[in-house]
N, C-alpha and C positions, 0 to 999 in steps of 0.2 A: 429557381430556390427561393423560397417564400421572405415576402420582407422580413428583413433583421429589427429584430427590437434589441434598441440600442441601451445599453446599462443593466441589461436582468441581471440580478445577481441573486445568488439564493443566500438566505438567513442563515448567519449561524445558529446554531443550536449545540448547547454544552450538557454533557448525562445528564444532569440535572433535570432537565427541561424533558426528559424521555421518562421521569415519573408523572408527571403533569397530564399525560393522558387521562384524563378522567371525563365524566359530564355524562348531557344527552345524546342520545345517538339523533344524527340527521338524515333524514332518508337523502339515497343519494341514488339517480334514475340509472338505469342502464346506459350504452355509451351513446351519449347526446348531447346536448348543448354544453353541460358543466359536469360530465361522468367525472367518475373519481379516478385520480387522485384530487380531484378539485382544482390542484393549481401544481407547479414544477418545481424541482428542487426543495425537497422538503427540510433537507439539513447539509448543510456544509461539515464534514469532519476532519480533523486534525489532531496529533496529540495533544494540542491544548483543548478543544471543546469533547473529545473525545477517548480519553488515554485508556485503551483499552486495547487487548490479542496483540501485543507486541509491535507496536505500530511504529512506521517510521518517521520522524518529524520533518523530512524535506516532502513529506506526500501527502495532497490535501483531496479530497473525494466526497463528490456530490449523489444525494442518491433522491430517486421518486419511485415511492411503492407505485403499483400498478394492478388491477384485475382485469387478467386477458379474454375479452368476449369473444365466440365463436365467431372467426372470419376478421378482426381485428387485428390492426396494425400501428405504429407507432412512428411518425416520422420525426427523427432529430436531425436539424438544420443548425449548421455553425460555422464559427471559424476558428481554424487553425490559430492556437495560442502561441504567444514565445514562452515555452517551457521544454524542457529538457524531455519529457513523457505526456503522451497521453494517452488514454484510451477509453473506449467503453463497456462495459461487461452487462450483461444480464445476468442476473441472479433468482435462483429458483427460490420457494418460500422457506427453505430453511437457511439462506444465505449461501449456498453453493453453489459454484460453477458446475457447465454440464454440458456434455455434447450431445448433438443429434443421434439419432439410429444411422443416419447419413454420413455423418463425419463432420458437421458445421459445429463447430466450439459458441460458446457463448460468449466470447470477447474476441473485441478486435480492435489490433494497436493501433498507433498513429502511423506507421509508414505505410498500412496495409488500408490506411483510407481515400480510398482516389478524390480528387477532387471536382465539385461540378465545373460545368464548361465555362471557359474563358478565367479558373483560375488555376493554382499551383498548390501542390503540397511540398513544404518545406523539409520533410520526413522522405522523400521521394527525390528530390531536385535543391539545388541550391536555391532559395529564394525568401524572399521575405515573409514573417508570418502571416494571417488575415486573411489568405485566399478561403473558398467557402467551399462547403460541404454538404453530403445528406446521405446521413444513416438510417436504415431500414430497421424496425423490429418487426418480423415477419410470424405468419403461422406456419408458412410454408417454405422456412430459409431452404434453399438448396446449395452445394459447395459450385453451381454454375453461378449464381448470385453474386454480385459485387454490391460490396458494403451494407452485406444485409446479416443482421443477424437472429437468431430465434428469438422468438417471443416467449414460449414456452418449451420446458423439457418434451422429450416423445410420449411418455407415459406419465404427466403430471400426478402427483401424489398429494393428499393432504397431509401438514405437518401442525400435530398439535389441534388446536382450535382455526389455522391459519387452512383458507381454502386453496383447493389444489391451482387454481388459475390466477394467481398469488403471484406476482414476480416486484422483483426490484431492478431498476437501470441505475446504474452507476457510472460518472464521467470522473475517471480518475487521473490528476498530474502530479508531477514531480517538478520541483525546484521552478517553480513559474517565475519569471522574471517580473518585479514589484508585487511577490507577492499572491495568495488566493483572491485576492480583491481587485487584481489588472484583468483577471480572468473573464471574457464573456462569455455566461451563460448561454449554450443552445435554446432555440426553440424547439417546443415539442407540441406535435399535433397530431391527436387521436384519431385515425379514420376507421371508420365502421365498417361491417359487410357490406352497406349497399353504398360504398363511397362517403358519407358524410364525414364531413371536417371539421373536429374542433382544436383549436389551439388553446395552450393551457399558458396564462399566464404565471410568470416564477413570483413562487408564495412571497407573501411579505408578512408585516404582523396581522393585519386584519385575516389572511384567506389562510395563513399556515394554522392558526387553532381550529378555524372551520373543518378544514380537509382532518386534523387529527382526529376531530374529535366527532366525524362522521363512524358510522356501524364499526365497518372495516378498519378506518384509520385507529379508533381505539385497540382492538386487536393487534394490529400492525405495529404501535408506538407498547402494547405491552410486551409484544413476543422482543420489539430492539432492548428494551428496556433488561428482558431476563437473559439474554444475549453479550449483554455491555456487561454485566453483573457477573460476565465470568460462566456462563454456558457454553462453552467450547470447550472439548476436553485438553489435558496437558499431552506436549509433543511425546515426552517418551513415557507417562503413566507411571507404573512402579518399578519398571526394568530400564533406569536411565545408563547410559555409558556411566565410566569411571567420572569424575571430577577432569576438568583441565582438559578434556579430548574433546573436538569437535567430531558430531553426527550428524545424520541427515532424518528425521521426521516421518513417519507414513504419511502418503497421499492423503487419505480419508483425516486425520490429524491436520494436516495444512490447507485442508479446503472445508475448513468448519468454519470459517466466520469472516465471507466477504473479501475471498482471496484476489490478488493480483497473478494472472496464470503467467504473466512475463517474467517474475521471480521467480528464485528458487532461495533455500534458506540451510546456509550449514550452522547448527548449533552448539553452544557448549555451558556447562554448568559448574558451578562454582560456587562456594557459602563465604562470604566474606567476612575475614575475622581483622581485631583490632592491629596495629600496624603493621600491616603490611600490604603488599600488591598483589595484582597480576599481571604478566605483562602477555601481550600478543605479538609477535611477529610475524606477518607477512608477507609473501610476494605479492605486489598490486597488479591487476591486470590494467590495460590501457582502455580510456577510455573518454569519453569527449568531454573532460572536466573543464577542459579549460575553454573551450568553445565558447565565446560571450561571455564567461562568467562562468560556465556550465549552467547555464539557464537559456539557450538556446535549441531549436531546433538543429539535429544535421544529418542529411540524406540516409537511410538504413538499408540494407545492411550496408557495412563497411568494414571492410578487411584490417582498414589500416589500426583499428578497434576491437582489439577482445570482446569488451563487454558494452553496452549503451550506459551501465549506472552499476554503481557498487556503495556499499555502505555498511560499518559497525555500528550495533546497538546496544546497550546495555540494558535487560529487561529486569523485572520482578517475577519471579516465576512461582508467582500465587495469583489467586484471583482477585482482579479480573485482569492478570498480565499486563500491567502497564509495563511504557517504557520510563524508566529510572527519570525522576524528575523534581528535583530538590527545588521549594521556591524558600527565599530569603524572606524573611517575612518582614526584615528592617528597608527592602528596596524595592522587595515584591516583585524582582526579576526571579523565571524561574531558571535553573541549569538543567539541561538533559543529557541524557545516555546514550546519547548519536553522534556520529561523525559521517558527513556526507563525502564522497568524492573528492566533490570541489571545493572542501573546506579541510583536506588531511593536509596535512603534513609527512612527505616521504622521503627518503633519501634512498641514494645510487651506489650500488654495488659492486664494481665489475659491468658495469651497465644493464644491471638489472634493479628496479626499482621496489625499494620496502616499504611499507609502513608499520609502526610501533606503536601498538596503544597499551598505555597504563590506567589502571584500574584501581581506584582505593575510594576510601570514604574522604569526604571532603577534607576530617579533619586529618586525616594521615596522606594528605596528597604528600606527594615528593617536592623540595623546593627544585628539582632540576629538571624535574617533569613539564618541560613547555615546548613551546613548538621552536621555539628557537634555539632548543638543543635537541630538535629533531622528534619531539614524541607526542603523540593524540593524548592528552589524558580525560576520562569519563568516570564518574561520580557513581559509585554505589547507593541507594537509596538511603535517606537518614527516616523516612515514613514507615519503612520493614525494615529495622535492622536485625531481624533474625529471618529473614525468607533466604531462602536459595536465588540467586539469581542466574539470568541465561543472556549468552550472548547471541549474539543474531547475526552473522556475513550474509549479506543481501548479495546475489547476485541477476540482474538483469538485462535479457535478452542476450543471449552470447553470439561471436560471431561466427559462423559455419565452423571456421580455421581455427576455433580455439576449444580445445579439445579438454580443457582443465576446471570447467567454469563448478559449480555447484550442482548445476542443470545434471552435470555426468556420470554423479552419484547417486546410485540409486537409493528406491524407497523400497522401506527404510533400510540404513546403511547403518554398522555398528562406524567407531571411528577408525579403524584398521580398513575398513571395505570404503570408506572416505577419503584417506589418505594414499590410498590407492590408486583412488579413482582423479583426485584432485594432485597430483604427485607435487611438484616442488611450490604449486599454490598451495597447498594445505597449510594452514596458519599452525605455528608451534606457539605453544603457551606452558607457561610456568608461575611458580610465586617464588616471593623472596619478603625479607624485611624493608620496610620503608631504608634502615641504616646502610642494608646493602645498596640498596639501588640509589639513595644519596651517592655514596660511594664509589661504584662501579661503574652505574647507569642498566640498561638493559643487560649487556653484556654480563651483569653479576647476578643475573637470574639464571641466566644458560651458564649454567658453570662446566657443562660437557659438551657442549656447542664446539663444532671443529674449528 
């Protein structure tokens, strides 16, 4: 493994920064000493820095765009971080994942990444984080290769004014211990067809603007701005299932904007109304949410768990499809509409674990909708008071023995099809007045429950 550059971190880029992609183009040579993208890890994306496309507040991802020249490869040298989940994904120029004609996918998840000699992968065996690994983006990735991702689709095509050989490398983590700043960013080395190597330094305040103002950089930032401002399709278009019923969107929709292929989503739409609450009661799949506070690797797969991770998030069903984020102007703090499995309170009935989600406007939050009483409260949006909202239940990496995950629901699927596939894990939903909930709790919202 190449010498580790300690402390390399990707700069945080807010959505507003995307609009600053302007200026004169700077000529960039082909794959030589300083190839495009000039520096690595252009952006760090969270629900705080770019609240678009139904994000999960537990996730952080770093992005590096690149231009793949004939015979070029990219080497990723890193250390396994202390986090629940990690993956590397290559996206095409439209922000979608792909699979080569020979079956090689464009995402590799943590437990699939073999360690360098002398190191251990904590998602393969019980071991501390920090072991070293090398992943390669290759122009001729084969199913027999280890730690190898395709650098381009089998038949790359231009997208708008973006060249066919443009791609994006994304490193994604969920629930890193110590937060995103504690993650050491891998070192990227571009290797040309004749073996010349160029190691990219991590972007900083000086090099990031240079990268973004190259001829290709301007196009990339403009494209990201368009996508971030709502260029992705709505999950169900104009033929949505009835309100308060969970369905699964089409594969084309869920692959529209830098998706995580380890995740699958069941979605439910509702229209917030005054003096009312929406209640979701769901059987909880087991996950390693209590291992190291839910921020630690676990060897995978493990039949002791149903899923690697789950969450419930409430989103605004209007472009750019943000997760609900209500900022308190007095304190400056923000309350998000997400709850991750390691933060959710659950109750056990006859040996079965359940989570109850209560959703209302902050002004209508029931007095008894507290974790002490066994409820997970999520807000509706203050900024979009008239918008329809969408709740997303995320399931990540189901174990082979668990057959009731969202991944088992066909795409697309109606509410009835989703319920048939998920069985007892299909979320129940209802709505009632705040007064009824305060008087009788969640049970008052399900009068016909057995």
